[in-house]
N, C-alpha and C positions, 0 to 999 in steps of 0.2 A: 717670346724672342731672344736671344742673344744677349747674355749678359754682360753687362758693363763690367771693366775689368782694370786691376792696375798690375800687372802683374810683369830612276836608276836605268837602262838601257831595257831592263825590263822590274817591276813593280815585286816588292817583298810579297813575302806572304802571310796575311791576315787573317787574325783568330776570328771565328765568326762569332755573331752577338749572340746574347745570352737572350735577349727578349723574343716571343712566342711569335709568329707569324700574325695571327689574328689578334692579338692583345692590340689595343687602342694606345699608340704612343700618347705619352704626356708632354704637353708645353713645358719648355725650360727657361724660355722667355721672361722677361722683366723689363724688356725696351725696345724700342723701335731705330733703327737706322735714320738718321734726318739729312734732307738735303740742306743745300748752302743757305736755304731762306730760312732755315729750321721749323721745314714742314713734312710730314711723310712723305718722299718719294715714293709713287704709285706708278705702275706702268702696265697696267691689265684692265683689259676695258669688255670685257665679255659680260652677257648677259646676267650670268650668274659665276661671278670671277671666286675663287678659293676665299675660305673663311675663315680657317686654322693655323695657326702658327707653326705648324709641323706637320707633314705628312709623310707615311714611312712604306716601302715594300721592300719584301725580302727575296729575294730571287733564288733558285735553286742552286747556285754555284758563287763562286766568288768574282764578285764586279769589278772592273779594271775600267772599261771603256765607259766614258759616259758623259751624255749634252743633251741639253732642250732642243727640242724644236723653235725655229726661226718664223714659223707660220703665226699668222692673227688670231686673236680670241682663243676659243678653246682648245686649238689645235696647238696653240702654244704651251699648253700644259700637260707637252707628251715627252718623255724623253726616251732616248734610245740609251741601250745598257749593253755593253760586251762581254761577254764570260774571260776568263783568262785562266785557261786549264793549262797543264803545261802535257798536252795530250792533242789527236787532232779529233776533236772530239768538242768544238766550242760553240757558244751560240749566240747572237743577236737578236736581240728584243726590244720590242716598243712597249713600253707603258704608258698608261694617261689616269686620269680621274676617276673614280666610278662611276660619279655623278655625269661625266660624257661619254661614258662605254654604254651607258643603259637609254633607250629612248622610254622604257617604264621606269618611273620611279621607286614602284612596288616590288620590281625585280630584282632590285640593288641589294647587294649583301650587305649586310650589317658590318659595323668597324672595320669596314675595308678600305683604305684609304688609293689605291693603285690597282690597277690590275693590267695583266698582260691581253693586248687589242693583236700583237703579231708576235712570229718567231718564226726564224729558221737559222737551219745549221751553218756556220763558219769553221772549216776546219783546222784554222790554224788560231791562235791567241790574239783576241783583239787588241792591240798597242792603242790605238785612240779611233773614238769614231765622231761623225761632226754631219747636222743636218746641213743642207744647202742653204748660203746666205738667201736672206728672202729676197725677192723678186719685186714685191710690192700687188703682188695677185693671190689667188687660189686657183688659177686657170689653170697654172705649170705645173708640173708632172711634181709629184710629192719626193724628193729625193734625199739619200743621204749615204755617206760612204764611211768606208772601214780600211784601216791599216793591219797588215801583218804578213802572208805572203806576197800578197801584192795590195795595190789600191784595187777595190772592189766598189764598184758605184750600184746601189739600189733603188727601186721605187719600192712607195707603200700604197697600195689600192685597197679600195671595197672589197670586199669578198663575201658572196652571198651563198657560201656552202656551210654546211653544219659545221659546226668545229668543237673541238674540246678545250676551254682554257682553264686557268691555275686555279677557278674558283669553281668550276663542276658544274657550269654553263654548256648541254651539249648538242643545244640546238639554237636556231635564231628565232624561234618561237617568243622568247621573254624579251627581243629586242636588244639583245647585246651586238654592239659593234663590231666585228670581228673583222680586220682586213690581212691583208698578207703582203708580205715582203719578196719581191719577186729579183734575185738577181739582174741587172740592165749589163753590165761590162767590167770586165777583169783588165785593170790599166799595167797593162805588160812592155816591155821594152823588147822587141822581136830581135834585134841585135847583139841582145847580153845571151852569153853562152849560160849566165848561171843566175838567179836571181835571188840576192840576198836578203833577207827579213827585212821590213821595214820598222822604224822605230817610231815615227811619227808623220804628219802631215798637217796643211794648214789649206783650205778653203779662201780665195779670195775674195773678199764681200763687196769690192767696187767691181769687179769681172770674173760674176760667178764661173765661166768657162774654164779657170784658172784655177790649179792647185799644185803643191807643192809636196814631193814626198823627202823622207830622211832614211838613210839606211846604213846597217852596220859595214860596208863595204865603203864607206868614208865619201859619199857621194850624195848630192842632192838632184832632184831632177822635178822639171817643170812639166807639166801634163796639161794638154788641153782636153778637158774634161767631153766635151762636145764629140770631139772628134775621137779621143781616145787614145791621141799620138801624143810623144814626147815632144816638145818642145825643144827643150834643151835639158843635157846632163852634165855636171862638173863635178870634178874633186874637191870638195869644201873643206875639207879639215886630211889634219896627219892619221886622223885616226878615226873612231866610229864617228857616227852624227848622231848624236841622242834625242834634236830636236828642232826644227823647223816651223818660221812662224813670218805671214806677210806681216809689214809694217802696216799699222791701220790706214784705210783710207789710200791707199796707194795700189798701183797695179804693179809697178815694176822691183821695187825693193821687200827684199825678204830677210832674213836673219836666221843661222843656227847655232847651235853649241857642239859641244862632245867630249869626246874623252881626251882630246889633246888642250881642254881646260880654257880654250877662248871663246868668245863671243866675233863672227865674223860676219859682216853685211854684204849683202851683194846687190847690184843693178842690173837689171836683164838687158839695159841698154849698152851694157858697156860691162861685160864679165871677162874681161883681159885680167881684171885684178878685182879682189876683194879689201875690205877695210876692217882691220880687227882693231875693234872699240874696247877690248877687255881680254885680258888674261889672267889667270890665278897664278899664284906663287906655288914653284916647285917644290914637292915634299924633301925634306933633308936628306942624305948620301945616310945609306946604312952601314954600320962602323962591321958590322959581322959579315954583311955579304957583299959590299962594296958595292951594291947596286946604284946607278945614276940616278939622280933626282928625276921627280915625275910629279907632273903638274895633276891638280886639283880636277877631276872632271866635272862637267858642268852638264845637269839633269833637263833642267828646262829651261825653255824663256815663254815671254808671252809680254806683248806690248800693249800699251796704255790703249786704249778704246777710244779717249778724246783727244789726245795730245800723243802720237807717234814719235817725240823725241823721247821717252822714255821707257824704258821694258823692265822687267820683272827678272831675276832667273837666281840659280841657288844651284853651291857646289853638292856633289855626293857626299853624305854622310855627316851632312853639315847642319846645323841647327838654324843659319841666319838665311837672310833671304837681300840679295843684292839687289837695289835699283840702280840702274844704269840712267845717263843721259847723253846720246848721241853726240852730242854736241862739246860734250865735256870728257872725252876717251880716257879710257886707262883705271881711272880711280872711281866707286860708286859714290851717286849723289847720297846717297842714304843706303843704311842696314839697319833690318828689320830684325832684334834677337829678341824676341817673345814666348818663340817655343823651347822647350825645354828635351825635346827630341830632335832627331831627324826631319829635315822637311821634304814631304813629298808631290806638293802640289801647289800652284798661284793663280791667280785668275783677277786680271781687273774689273772691276764693275764697268757695264756698257753703256752707264749713263749720264756718268759725273767723272771728272779725271781722277778725284782725289783719293779713291778708297780701291783698296787691293784687299783680295782674300785669300788666304793662305791655310793648308789643312799639314799636317806630320803625324808621327808614329807615337808623340805625346798622346793622341786621340781628339786634341783641339782644333777646333777651326777659328782662328782668327781673323779680325776686320781693323785695318790699319786706315787711318785717317793721313793722308799726303799733301792735304792742300798747300801745306809750308814747304814744301820741298825746294822751293825756287832759293828759298833762304840758306840753304846749306851752302849752295855752292859758295857764298861770300863769310864763310868762318861758320857758320851753326855746326850747331851739335848734331851732327850725321848718324847717330847709333841712336835707333828709337825701340823702346823696350816695353810700353804701352800701348797696346790694339785700343782699338776705340770699341768694338765690342768682341768676346768670345763664345765660344760654345763646346761641351765636353762630350763627345760620343763615348759609346759604349767600348770601341778600341779605335785603332790605327786608322787615320783619313789617309787613304791611295789614289781619291781622284776628285774633285769638286767642278760645277759649271756654275758660272751668274747666268741666268738667262738674261737675252738681250729683248724679251718679249716681256717678260713679266719681272720686271727689275727688281722686284723687291722680293726676289726669292734666289736660294742660293740651292742648287742639290748638291750632296757629299754623297761620298762611295765608302763604307768600310765594312770587308768580310763580305758577306752576302746581302749586307745590307745597302739600302737608297732612302736618303731622308729629304724631304725638299725642306729647308726652314726660310721662313719669313725673317729677314733682315730688316 
C-alpha cells in the first residue's frame, strides 16, 4: 500500500524506469486508504478479484494517455494506454491482467502482471484516452476514444485470428483472449479549413452521446458521438485551451482552463456568456525587456466526482494544487502543497468526495483527505501540506487514473512504466 506520510499543453519527457519488464514488482505499501466509516473501501466484485498490492506493465514506448475501463467485473481491470512519441508513429494499446487474458491457467506466463490484448496504430501522439462511460450493461459495443489530431472513436472486439503478442503467444491454441481495435469514426468539423491539434477531451457520464474537446486554437467543441456531428463550437479562451471537463452529474455544464490563466464555466443552455471562476496572477514585468505581464497558464482541471461544486486545477511549472469552489469564485478554498517539484496530473476519487490524488515531477503520488474543505470557507487554514497517503515511483509521474469500477486501484504512468496501485 501507499505509505502514510507527513510530509502542459504537451507532457514533459520522462526518464525510462530501471526495473526490467519481467522482474516481479515489490509492494511498497504499509497501509490502506479507509472510507468514512474506518473500513477499507473495495469496489471490485469479480469472481477472482486482484490480490496484489501493485501490478506493473512496461510498454515499448513512453506512456501518456491512460484510463481504466468502466465495464463491470474482469473487464474493469483493463487499461487503455496511449503512446506519446513526437513522430507520426504512435500506438493505442489495451492491457489486462494475465489471469483474465488466458483461459488455461497453465499457459499463463510467470511473473507477468499485465499483458497486451489489443493494439493499433495511431498516427499522432495521444493527448488523452477515455473509455466510454458505463451504460449499465455488457451488450453495448465496447468503446473508447482518443484525442490527438482529431477525436477518434474505437471499438474493441473479440478476435479469433492467430496473433503475436508481447509475451510470445503466437496462436489461439493456448487460450489467449486476443482482441481487436477497430476505428469506428473520426470526428472532424467539415466547416473548418484547418483542424488544430486537440489538447484534451471529456466524455459526459450522464449522457454518453456527448463529448467536448479542447484545442490550441482557443476553441472548445461539443460533439454528438452517435451522429459524429459537432453540436456547437465556441471560442472559450483568449489563448490555447489546455483542458476541458464536464461538471459531474450534469449534461449541460462544463469548464475549461488554458494559457490565459483562467478557469471558465459554460452552460450549453446559455452559451452567450461564460463565467470566469478563477484567474491567476500575472507574472511581473521584465525590466530588461519591458515585456507586458503574462498570466500563469493553468494546465489541467478535474471536477469532484461526487460534489460538482469542487474542482482541482494547477498552474504550469507549479508544485501546488488549487481546489476551487464554484460557489466562491476567484479564491481557492484549499491549496495542496506537498509536492517538491512540478505537478503534472490530478484525479478525484470516483466513490468518495473527500479524496484527491496528484502526481508530479518529484516522482510522488499523493492522496489527499479533503473532507474538511468546507471549514476553509470560514477562516480555516486552507494550505495543506500533509497528504493522507504517499507513494514514490522510479521517475516523474506523467499521468494517473483512479478506477471507477475498481475503486481501490489507481493507475499511474511514468516513463514507459504503468503501475496499478492499491490504495
